[in-house]
C-alpha beads as a LAMMPS data file, in Angstrom:
LAMMPS data file: protein, C-alpha beads

115 atoms
114 bonds

1 atom types
1 bond types

-500.0 500.0 xlo xhi
-500.0 500.0 ylo yhi
-500.0 500.0 zlo zhi

Masses

1 110.0

Atoms # bond

1 1 1 41.786 89.809 37.080
2 1 1 38.942 90.061 38.987
3 1 1 39.036 90.809 42.620
4 1 1 36.148 90.118 45.759
5 1 1 36.388 91.841 49.010
6 1 1 34.070 90.592 51.975
7 1 1 32.188 92.590 54.447
8 1 1 29.583 92.231 57.637
9 1 1 30.961 89.705 59.465
10 1 1 30.875 89.749 63.465
11 1 1 29.772 88.505 66.766
12 1 1 25.653 87.331 67.115
13 1 1 23.935 85.591 69.590
14 1 1 22.283 82.043 68.506
15 1 1 19.218 82.894 66.594
16 1 1 20.593 86.221 65.685
17 1 1 21.200 87.320 61.772
18 1 1 24.065 89.021 59.864
19 1 1 24.388 90.443 56.330
20 1 1 27.610 89.492 54.358
21 1 1 28.501 91.512 51.335
22 1 1 31.029 90.720 48.675
23 1 1 31.968 93.737 46.439
24 1 1 33.507 92.760 42.849
25 1 1 35.798 94.969 40.992
26 1 1 38.113 94.336 37.419
27 1 1 37.246 93.108 34.567
28 1 1 34.068 91.142 35.679
29 1 1 31.937 89.759 32.418
30 1 1 28.448 89.405 32.341
31 1 1 28.197 85.456 33.027
32 1 1 29.635 84.548 36.139
33 1 1 29.071 82.556 39.421
34 1 1 29.715 84.003 42.390
35 1 1 29.152 82.227 45.988
36 1 1 29.850 81.704 49.579
37 1 1 31.801 79.175 51.041
38 1 1 33.071 78.495 54.621
39 1 1 35.818 77.453 56.793
40 1 1 35.333 76.070 60.354
41 1 1 38.562 75.321 62.327
42 1 1 39.896 72.009 61.822
43 1 1 37.043 71.210 58.719
44 1 1 37.673 71.365 55.156
45 1 1 35.624 74.529 53.270
46 1 1 32.318 73.967 52.113
47 1 1 29.500 75.676 49.631
48 1 1 26.857 77.391 51.848
49 1 1 25.078 79.407 48.606
50 1 1 25.998 80.317 44.922
51 1 1 24.599 82.760 42.518
52 1 1 24.697 82.895 38.719
53 1 1 24.593 85.980 36.682
54 1 1 21.355 84.740 35.959
55 1 1 19.642 84.670 39.419
56 1 1 19.797 80.942 39.826
57 1 1 20.879 79.670 43.191
58 1 1 21.925 77.028 45.079
59 1 1 22.133 76.185 48.731
60 1 1 23.897 73.901 51.043
61 1 1 21.131 71.793 52.623
62 1 1 22.249 72.890 56.058
63 1 1 21.728 76.234 55.646
64 1 1 18.000 75.983 53.254
65 1 1 15.251 78.431 54.764
66 1 1 17.636 80.121 56.992
67 1 1 20.241 82.160 54.449
68 1 1 19.311 83.787 51.482
69 1 1 21.978 84.556 48.749
70 1 1 21.125 87.764 46.315
71 1 1 23.327 90.190 43.915
72 1 1 22.941 93.697 42.555
73 1 1 24.523 93.811 39.689
74 1 1 24.683 97.152 38.864
75 1 1 26.778 97.396 42.345
76 1 1 28.709 94.452 41.240
77 1 1 27.738 92.906 45.103
78 1 1 26.940 89.764 45.668
79 1 1 24.829 89.290 49.738
80 1 1 24.251 86.482 51.983
81 1 1 21.581 87.392 54.270
82 1 1 22.128 84.938 57.192
83 1 1 19.168 84.183 59.836
84 1 1 18.095 82.195 62.572
85 1 1 22.167 81.465 62.477
86 1 1 23.529 78.757 64.970
87 1 1 26.875 77.886 66.555
88 1 1 27.628 75.476 63.792
89 1 1 27.124 78.374 61.185
90 1 1 30.595 79.975 62.910
91 1 1 33.593 79.690 60.168
92 1 1 35.128 82.259 58.155
93 1 1 32.844 82.820 55.061
94 1 1 34.795 83.271 51.778
95 1 1 33.225 85.230 48.473
96 1 1 34.097 83.629 45.358
97 1 1 34.025 84.697 41.672
98 1 1 34.385 82.022 38.992
99 1 1 34.040 82.004 35.264
100 1 1 34.911 79.194 33.216
101 1 1 38.271 77.810 35.140
102 1 1 38.894 81.127 36.235
103 1 1 38.561 81.870 40.119
104 1 1 38.459 84.330 42.311
105 1 1 38.594 84.267 46.531
106 1 1 38.126 87.244 49.305
107 1 1 40.646 86.969 52.213
108 1 1 37.303 86.329 53.780
109 1 1 35.741 87.449 57.097
110 1 1 34.691 85.756 60.681
111 1 1 30.975 85.125 61.626
112 1 1 30.658 83.838 65.267
113 1 1 27.757 82.850 66.468
114 1 1 27.881 82.215 70.155
115 1 1 26.068 83.142 73.664

Bonds

1 1 1 2
2 1 2 3
3 1 3 4
4 1 4 5
5 1 5 6
6 1 6 7
7 1 7 8
8 1 8 9
9 1 9 10
10 1 10 11
11 1 11 12
12 1 12 13
13 1 13 14
14 1 14 15
15 1 15 16
16 1 16 17
17 1 17 18
18 1 18 19
19 1 19 20
20 1 20 21
21 1 21 22
22 1 22 23
23 1 23 24
24 1 24 25
25 1 25 26
26 1 26 27
27 1 27 28
28 1 28 29
29 1 29 30
30 1 30 31
31 1 31 32
32 1 32 33
33 1 33 34
34 1 34 35
35 1 35 36
36 1 36 37
37 1 37 38
38 1 38 39
39 1 39 40
40 1 40 41
41 1 41 42
42 1 42 43
43 1 43 44
44 1 44 45
45 1 45 46
46 1 46 47
47 1 47 48
48 1 48 49
49 1 49 50
50 1 50 51
51 1 51 52
52 1 52 53
53 1 53 54
54 1 54 55
55 1 55 56
56 1 56 57
57 1 57 58
58 1 58 59
59 1 59 60
60 1 60 61
61 1 61 62
62 1 62 63
63 1 63 64
64 1 64 65
65 1 65 66
66 1 66 67
67 1 67 68
68 1 68 69
69 1 69 70
70 1 70 71
71 1 71 72
72 1 72 73
73 1 73 74
74 1 74 75
75 1 75 76
76 1 76 77
77 1 77 78
78 1 78 79
79 1 79 80
80 1 80 81
81 1 81 82
82 1 82 83
83 1 83 84
84 1 84 85
85 1 85 86
86 1 86 87
87 1 87 88
88 1 88 89
89 1 89 90
90 1 90 91
91 1 91 92
92 1 92 93
93 1 93 94
94 1 94 95
95 1 95 96
96 1 96 97
97 1 97 98
98 1 98 99
99 1 99 100
100 1 100 101
101 1 101 102
102 1 102 103
103 1 103 104
104 1 104 105
105 1 105 106
106 1 106 107
107 1 107 108
108 1 108 109
109 1 109 110
110 1 110 111
111 1 111 112
112 1 112 113
113 1 113 114
114 1 114 115
């Protein structure tokens, strides 16, 4: 079993920045994919960014050049640095740990971009 816990959400003005953190615990293997997803009210959950244990990253087109995902394997933590935030980035952001058919989701952290 793997558990993930997100933190770092909040209210920020357009153009501002936030950094989300996701700490994983439990039976973590050396090969995995971790990622950030988001769900806005009335919309489906969508991928934001993923990172593999080998450091390969993938981003949604809507966040490329503004968001950066990184990982600290020693701390079992994945980060999402979000810059130049827009109102349309407002959503609940969820962390995910995946290994093969196993997937673990966090409870989510709210990010609100508003003036």
